[in-house]
GUTORVO-349816 format. One record per residue (C-alpha): residue number from 1; residue in one letter; x, y, z. Coordinates in steps of 0.02 Angstrom, whole numbers, plus 50000, padded with zeros to 5 digits. Layout:
<recs>
{NUM; A; {X; Y; Z}}
...
</recs>
This chain:
<recs>
{1; M; {52645; 54786; 42950}}
{2; P; {52660; 54710; 43122}}
{3; S; {52704; 54530; 43138}}
{4; A; {52600; 54397; 43225}}
{5; K; {52722; 54400; 43368}}
{6; D; {52701; 54588; 43388}}
{7; F; {52514; 54564; 43382}}
{8; Y; {52523; 54425; 43512}}
{9; N; {52636; 54529; 43627}}
{10; R; {52514; 54672; 43614}}
{11; I; {52368; 54557; 43664}}
{12; V; {52469; 54492; 43813}}
{13; E; {52510; 54669; 43863}}
{14; V; {52326; 54722; 43854}}
{15; R; {52276; 54566; 43953}}
{16; D; {52405; 54608; 44088}}
{17; N; {52341; 54786; 44096}}
{18; T; {52162; 54721; 44108}}
{19; D; {52212; 54608; 44254}}
{20; Q; {52294; 54755; 44341}}
{21; I; {52141; 54864; 44312}}
{22; S; {52027; 54724; 44373}}
{23; S; {52133; 54704; 44529}}
{24; K; {52128; 54890; 44561}}
{25; L; {51939; 54892; 44533}}
{26; D; {51919; 54751; 44659}}
{27; T; {52018; 54855; 44784}}
{28; V; {51911; 55009; 44747}}
{29; I; {51751; 54904; 44766}}
{30; S; {51816; 54836; 44931}}
{31; H; {51852; 55013; 44993}}
{32; L; {51681; 55072; 44934}}
{33; G; {51599; 54930; 45032}}
{34; A; {51693; 54981; 45189}}
{35; I; {51641; 55163; 45162}}
{36; E; {51460; 55110; 45135}}
{37; G; {51463; 55015; 45302}}
{38; K; {51533; 55166; 45392}}
{39; L; {51404; 55279; 45310}}
{40; D; {51265; 55162; 45370}}
{41; V; {51332; 55177; 45549}}
{42; I; {51341; 55367; 45533}}
{43; D; {51164; 55371; 45461}}
{44; T; {51100; 55267; 45608}}
{45; D; {51188; 55382; 45731}}
{46; I; {51115; 55536; 45647}}
{47; K; {50941; 55461; 45658}}
{48; K; {50967; 55426; 45844}}
{49; V; {51028; 55604; 45875}}
{50; Q; {50881; 55673; 45776}}
{51; Q; {50759; 55566; 45876}}
{52; L; {50839; 55622; 46040}}
{53; L; {50833; 55805; 45987}}
{54; L; {50650; 55791; 45939}}
{55; W; {50613; 55711; 46107}}
{56; G; {50708; 55849; 46198}}
{57; F; {50619; 55987; 46104}}
{58; Q; {50450; 55907; 46142}}
{59; Q; {50494; 55901; 46327}}
{60; L; {50545; 56085; 46322}}
{61; I; {50380; 56130; 46238}}
{62; V; {50280; 56037; 46370}}
{63; I; {50376; 56118; 46513}}
{64; G; {50367; 56289; 46427}}
{65; H; {50178; 56274; 46414}}
{66; Y; {50165; 56235; 46600}}
{67; T; {50282; 56380; 46641}}
{68; N; {50176; 56499; 46538}}
{69; Q; {50019; 56445; 46631}}
{70; A; {50106; 56466; 46799}}
{71; L; {50170; 56639; 46751}}
{72; F; {49996; 56692; 46694}}
{73; H; {49924; 56635; 46860}}
{74; N; {50062; 56727; 46954}}
{75; N; {50022; 56883; 46854}}
{76; Q; {49840; 56872; 46906}}
{77; Q; {49892; 56854; 47088}}
{78; N; {50004; 57007; 47070}}
{79; D; {49857; 57107; 47001}}
{80; T; {49753; 57056; 47153}}
{81; M; {49892; 57105; 47274}}
{82; I; {49916; 57273; 47189}}
{83; C; {49729; 57306; 47199}}
{84; Q; {49728; 57265; 47385}}
{85; L; {49881; 57373; 47418}}
{86; Q; {49797; 57519; 47327}}
{87; Q; {49643; 57496; 47435}}
{88; I; {49749; 57492; 47592}}
{89; A; {49839; 57650; 47538}}
{90; E; {49675; 57740; 47500}}
{91; N; {49596; 57686; 47664}}
{92; T; {49751; 57734; 47763}}
{93; C; {49755; 57906; 47685}}
{94; C; {49567; 57932; 47714}}
{95; T; {49584; 57872; 47893}}
{96; C; {49730; 57989; 47929}}
{97; N; {49638; 58138; 47853}}
{98; E; {49477; 58098; 47946}}
{99; A; {49568; 58068; 48110}}
{100; H; {49655; 58236; 48095}}
{101; I; {49490; 58326; 48064}}
{102; Q; {49398; 58231; 48200}}
{103; T; {49533; 58262; 48331}}
{104; G; {49516; 58449; 48309}}
{105; L; {49327; 58440; 48312}}
{106; Q; {49326; 58329; 48466}}
{107; K; {49436; 58451; 48561}}
{108; D; {49320; 58594; 48515}}
{109; I; {49165; 58494; 48562}}
{110; Q; {49242; 58437; 48727}}
{111; A; {49282; 58616; 48777}}
{112; A; {49107; 58678; 48729}}
{113; M; {49021; 58534; 48818}}
{114; R; {49117; 58568; 48978}}
{115; K; {49063; 58749; 48974}}
{116; L; {48882; 58705; 48939}}
{117; A; {48875; 58567; 49071}}
{118; D; {48952; 58682; 49201}}
{119; L; {48833; 58824; 49158}}
{120; Y; {48679; 58712; 49155}}
{121; A; {48720; 58622; 49316}}
{122; A; {48752; 58788; 49402}}
{123; T; {48586; 58864; 49349}}
{124; H; {48471; 58710; 49341}}
{125; G; {48514; 58586; 49479}}
{126; D; {48345; 58496; 49467}}
{127; A; {48367; 58472; 49278}}
{128; A; {48542; 58400; 49305}}
{129; L; {48467; 58268; 49422}}
{130; T; {48334; 58227; 49291}}
{131; L; {48468; 58207; 49157}}
{132; E; {48564; 58086; 49268}}
{133; R; {48406; 57980; 49298}}
{134; E; {48367; 57978; 49111}}
{135; A; {48545; 57926; 49072}}
{136; E; {48529; 57781; 49194}}
{137; L; {48363; 57726; 49115}}
{138; R; {48440; 57738; 48941}}
{139; K; {48581; 57622; 48996}}
{140; Q; {48455; 57493; 49058}}
{141; I; {48355; 57502; 48896}}
{142; E; {48513; 57483; 48790}}
{143; V; {48558; 57324; 48885}}
{144; C; {48398; 57248; 48818}}
{145; C; {48386; 57335; 48650}}
{146; P; {48552; 57407; 48595}}
{147; P; {48548; 57546; 48465}}
{148; K; {48592; 57504; 48285}}
{149; P; {48778; 57534; 48257}}
{150; P; {48822; 57666; 48128}}
{151; E; {48868; 57612; 47952}}
{152; P; {49056; 57602; 47924}}
{153; A; {49134; 57746; 47832}}
{154; C; {49241; 57630; 47728}}
{155; V; {49179; 57471; 47644}}
{156; E; {49309; 57359; 47563}}
{157; R; {49285; 57327; 47379}}
{158; P; {49333; 57149; 47334}}
{159; C; {49482; 57126; 47220}}
{160; P; {49478; 56995; 47084}}
{161; K; {49555; 56833; 47143}}
{162; P; {49618; 56701; 47022}}
{163; E; {49572; 56522; 47053}}
{164; P; {49709; 56423; 47143}}
{165; F; {49841; 56359; 47024}}
{166; E; {49833; 56175; 47057}}
{167; K; {49921; 56110; 46903}}
{168; K; {50072; 56003; 46935}}
{169; P; {50223; 56011; 46821}}
{170; P; {50200; 55887; 46681}}
{171; K; {50291; 55722; 46688}}
{172; T; {50421; 55714; 46553}}
{173; E; {50445; 55561; 46448}}
{174; P; {50605; 55462; 46460}}
{175; P; {50723; 55482; 46314}}
{176; P; {50696; 55364; 46170}}
{177; R; {50786; 55198; 46182}}
{178; E; {50898; 55128; 46051}}
{179; G; {50797; 55008; 45949}}
</recs>
């Protein structure tokens, strides 16, 4: 059986161990407090970064929306230009074809008219004078009442035109301030 002194020594030993444990716990609690302070700073920084990222994404969305509208308008303008270029190409081709045909016909007509005019003037001198007088009268009448001009062979079809794009780029918001 242990003696009272052994029992007392054991109590002192336990008390010393308890003091050491308490001292170590105080140190651990102190370190945990410092860690908690640092974690609060990190949490605040993370919230600031998150707020800044959300702001940045919102600005990108606003600018992206404007860009999409501008691209859509540009696409409509391109459609109009393509339509007009197709019309120009069609008209140019028709004009070239018609000019080629007409040039040949005009040469044939000119040669035939020369022959007829020469033959007619040679055989009917009095009629040639009458034709000249009628031509002069026709000129005087046309000064007063000109003949209706012929309808054009080609009439331009209007191409669709988008309304002017008058939107201005959106103003972006300043980044959030630390608060």
